[in-house]
VMD Tcl script that builds the backbone (N, CA, C; Angstrom):
set m [mol new atoms 177]
animate dup $m
set s [atomselect $m all]
$s set {name element resname resid chain x y z} {
  {N N UNK 1 A 127.505 97.056 65.820}
  {CA C UNK 1 A 126.501 97.871 66.483}
  {C C UNK 1 A 125.159 97.265 66.608}
  {N N UNK 2 A 124.805 96.413 65.465}
  {CA C UNK 2 A 123.653 95.792 65.629}
  {C C UNK 2 A 123.588 94.681 66.713}
  {N N UNK 3 A 124.761 94.030 66.980}
  {CA C UNK 3 A 124.871 93.145 68.116}
  {C C UNK 3 A 124.472 93.750 69.501}
  {N N UNK 4 A 125.046 94.902 69.676}
  {CA C UNK 4 A 124.846 95.601 70.976}
  {C C UNK 4 A 123.350 96.055 71.172}
  {N N UNK 5 A 122.751 96.524 70.028}
  {CA C UNK 5 A 121.321 96.750 69.990}
  {C C UNK 5 A 120.457 95.596 70.278}
  {N N UNK 6 A 120.800 94.551 69.639}
  {CA C UNK 6 A 119.985 93.320 69.819}
  {C C UNK 6 A 120.189 92.800 71.197}
  {N N UNK 7 A 121.422 92.918 71.819}
  {CA C UNK 7 A 121.615 92.508 73.212}
  {C C UNK 7 A 120.888 93.241 74.251}
  {N N UNK 8 A 120.738 94.534 74.032}
  {CA C UNK 8 A 120.018 95.420 75.052}
  {C C UNK 8 A 118.434 95.218 74.859}
  {N N UNK 9 A 117.970 94.917 73.734}
  {CA C UNK 9 A 116.598 94.659 73.499}
  {C C UNK 9 A 116.110 93.177 73.817}
  {N N UNK 10 A 117.022 92.310 74.068}
  {CA C UNK 10 A 116.629 90.898 74.422}
  {C C UNK 10 A 116.256 90.956 75.920}
  {N N UNK 11 A 115.055 90.491 76.242}
  {CA C UNK 11 A 114.541 90.584 77.620}
  {C C UNK 11 A 114.277 89.127 78.121}
  {N N UNK 12 A 114.915 88.171 77.471}
  {CA C UNK 12 A 114.605 86.749 77.991}
  {C C UNK 12 A 115.271 86.601 79.331}
  {N N UNK 13 A 116.489 87.037 79.560}
  {CA C UNK 13 A 117.104 87.006 80.808}
  {C C UNK 13 A 116.314 87.633 81.997}
  {N N UNK 14 A 115.752 88.827 81.734}
  {CA C UNK 14 A 115.006 89.541 82.639}
  {C C UNK 14 A 113.799 88.751 83.036}
  {N N UNK 15 A 113.136 88.180 81.996}
  {CA C UNK 15 A 112.009 87.343 82.409}
  {C C UNK 15 A 112.236 86.236 83.198}
  {N N UNK 16 A 113.395 85.516 82.991}
  {CA C UNK 16 A 113.855 84.365 83.851}
  {C C UNK 16 A 114.065 84.774 85.150}
  {N N UNK 17 A 114.691 85.984 85.353}
  {CA C UNK 17 A 114.858 86.432 86.710}
  {C C UNK 17 A 113.562 86.711 87.385}
  {N N UNK 18 A 112.590 87.401 86.659}
  {CA C UNK 18 A 111.385 87.656 87.287}
  {C C UNK 18 A 110.619 86.385 87.765}
  {N N UNK 19 A 110.659 85.376 86.805}
  {CA C UNK 19 A 110.077 84.141 87.296}
  {C C UNK 19 A 110.731 83.499 88.483}
  {N N UNK 20 A 112.013 83.542 88.514}
  {CA C UNK 20 A 112.792 83.062 89.718}
  {C C UNK 20 A 112.485 83.859 91.015}
  {N N UNK 21 A 112.262 85.127 90.952}
  {CA C UNK 21 A 111.811 85.879 92.140}
  {C C UNK 21 A 110.508 85.571 92.512}
  {N N UNK 22 A 109.577 85.403 91.565}
  {CA C UNK 22 A 108.154 84.970 91.935}
  {C C UNK 22 A 108.134 83.686 92.635}
  {N N UNK 23 A 108.939 82.710 92.141}
  {CA C UNK 23 A 108.992 81.285 92.642}
  {C C UNK 23 A 109.639 81.426 94.131}
  {N N UNK 24 A 110.630 82.248 94.246}
  {CA C UNK 24 A 111.135 82.331 95.693}
  {C C UNK 24 A 110.189 82.989 96.673}
  {N N UNK 25 A 109.378 84.008 96.095}
  {CA C UNK 25 A 108.382 84.563 96.985}
  {C C UNK 25 A 107.270 83.668 97.330}
  {N N UNK 26 A 106.785 82.839 96.397}
  {CA C UNK 26 A 105.864 81.887 96.641}
  {C C UNK 26 A 106.419 80.704 97.682}
  {N N UNK 27 A 107.748 80.380 97.514}
  {CA C UNK 27 A 108.189 79.374 98.342}
  {C C UNK 27 A 108.378 79.962 99.920}
  {N N UNK 28 A 108.684 81.169 100.066}
  {CA C UNK 28 A 108.709 81.800 101.361}
  {C C UNK 28 A 107.385 81.894 101.956}
  {N N UNK 29 A 106.390 82.177 101.254}
  {CA C UNK 29 A 105.001 82.321 101.743}
  {C C UNK 29 A 104.501 80.910 102.056}
  {N N UNK 30 A 104.856 79.902 101.304}
  {CA C UNK 30 A 104.426 78.536 101.762}
  {C C UNK 30 A 105.160 78.016 102.906}
  {N N UNK 31 A 106.377 78.378 102.980}
  {CA C UNK 31 A 107.077 77.937 104.327}
  {C C UNK 31 A 106.584 78.513 105.399}
  {N N UNK 32 A 106.212 79.907 105.370}
  {CA C UNK 32 A 105.683 80.598 106.480}
  {C C UNK 32 A 104.346 79.998 106.960}
  {N N UNK 33 A 103.458 79.712 105.878}
  {CA C UNK 33 A 102.150 79.117 106.172}
  {C C UNK 33 A 102.186 77.828 106.698}
  {N N UNK 34 A 103.184 77.045 106.236}
  {CA C UNK 34 A 103.307 75.672 106.934}
  {C C UNK 34 A 103.882 75.557 108.248}
  {N N UNK 35 A 104.714 76.546 108.475}
  {CA C UNK 35 A 105.248 76.620 109.896}
  {C C UNK 35 A 104.191 77.003 110.935}
  {N N UNK 36 A 103.455 77.925 110.494}
  {CA C UNK 36 A 102.333 78.425 111.392}
  {C C UNK 36 A 101.267 77.320 111.474}
  {N N UNK 37 A 100.918 76.597 110.527}
  {CA C UNK 37 A 100.012 75.502 110.575}
  {C C UNK 37 A 100.587 74.440 111.458}
  {N N UNK 38 A 101.867 74.089 111.285}
  {CA C UNK 38 A 102.511 72.976 112.145}
  {C C UNK 38 A 102.478 73.441 113.574}
  {N N UNK 39 A 102.779 74.633 113.889}
  {CA C UNK 39 A 102.715 75.040 115.321}
  {C C UNK 39 A 101.256 74.970 115.868}
  {N N UNK 40 A 100.219 75.396 115.027}
  {CA C UNK 40 A 98.860 75.244 115.539}
  {C C UNK 40 A 98.455 73.663 115.766}
  {N N UNK 41 A 98.904 72.835 114.785}
  {CA C UNK 41 A 98.477 71.367 114.871}
  {C C UNK 41 A 99.179 70.746 116.128}
  {N N UNK 42 A 100.482 71.240 116.385}
  {CA C UNK 42 A 101.169 70.717 117.481}
  {C C UNK 42 A 100.388 71.094 118.791}
  {N N UNK 43 A 99.985 72.280 118.864}
  {CA C UNK 43 A 99.269 72.806 120.087}
  {C C UNK 43 A 97.982 71.847 120.268}
  {N N UNK 44 A 97.287 71.659 119.162}
  {CA C UNK 44 A 95.999 70.901 119.135}
  {C C UNK 44 A 96.318 69.403 119.594}
  {N N UNK 45 A 97.312 68.782 119.029}
  {CA C UNK 45 A 97.567 67.465 119.461}
  {C C UNK 45 A 98.009 67.285 120.881}
  {N N UNK 46 A 98.733 68.434 121.433}
  {CA C UNK 46 A 99.086 68.336 122.801}
  {C C UNK 46 A 97.902 68.507 123.620}
  {N N UNK 47 A 96.941 69.311 123.267}
  {CA C UNK 47 A 95.700 69.332 124.023}
  {C C UNK 47 A 94.962 68.183 124.091}
  {N N UNK 48 A 94.846 67.538 122.960}
  {CA C UNK 48 A 94.086 66.229 122.887}
  {C C UNK 48 A 94.839 65.252 123.740}
  {N N UNK 49 A 96.138 65.218 123.625}
  {CA C UNK 49 A 96.859 64.176 124.401}
  {C C UNK 49 A 96.703 64.366 125.912}
  {N N UNK 50 A 96.746 65.651 126.361}
  {CA C UNK 50 A 96.549 65.924 127.678}
  {C C UNK 50 A 95.182 65.447 128.191}
  {N N UNK 51 A 94.138 65.743 127.355}
  {CA C UNK 51 A 92.750 65.411 127.772}
  {C C UNK 51 A 92.527 63.806 127.862}
  {N N UNK 52 A 93.283 63.111 126.863}
  {CA C UNK 52 A 93.182 61.677 126.881}
  {C C UNK 52 A 93.928 61.160 128.087}
  {N N UNK 53 A 95.025 61.772 128.446}
  {CA C UNK 53 A 95.753 61.282 129.614}
  {C C UNK 53 A 94.898 61.511 130.901}
  {N N UNK 54 A 94.286 62.725 131.018}
  {CA C UNK 54 A 93.452 63.002 132.135}
  {C C UNK 54 A 92.268 62.135 132.212}
  {N N UNK 55 A 91.636 61.714 131.115}
  {CA C UNK 55 A 90.459 60.771 130.947}
  {C C UNK 55 A 90.941 59.450 131.453}
  {N N UNK 56 A 92.114 58.834 131.021}
  {CA C UNK 56 A 92.512 57.644 131.450}
  {C C UNK 56 A 92.978 57.535 132.934}
  {N N UNK 57 A 93.458 58.646 133.419}
  {CA C UNK 57 A 93.876 58.682 134.872}
  {C C UNK 57 A 92.555 58.848 135.739}
  {N N UNK 58 A 91.568 59.372 135.264}
  {CA C UNK 58 A 90.435 59.490 136.075}
  {C C UNK 58 A 89.514 58.211 136.039}
  {N N UNK 59 A 89.647 57.252 135.045}
  {CA C UNK 59 A 88.922 56.074 134.976}
  {C C UNK 59 A 89.439 54.969 135.884}
}
mol reanalyze $m
mol bondsrecalc $m
mol representation Tube
mol addrep $m
């Protein structure tokens, strides 16, 4: 009886699962932010490249 009571009071596993869920949420947020930033940087470099190509063609 004491073993089952001790088993149900033990919260170490629940704490580990909570930390795992928090880490997963942070990873998803980081991936989303980096993807968005990457797309913006790609657009910026495309614009710079186009302007350099236009400047070289005009010269």
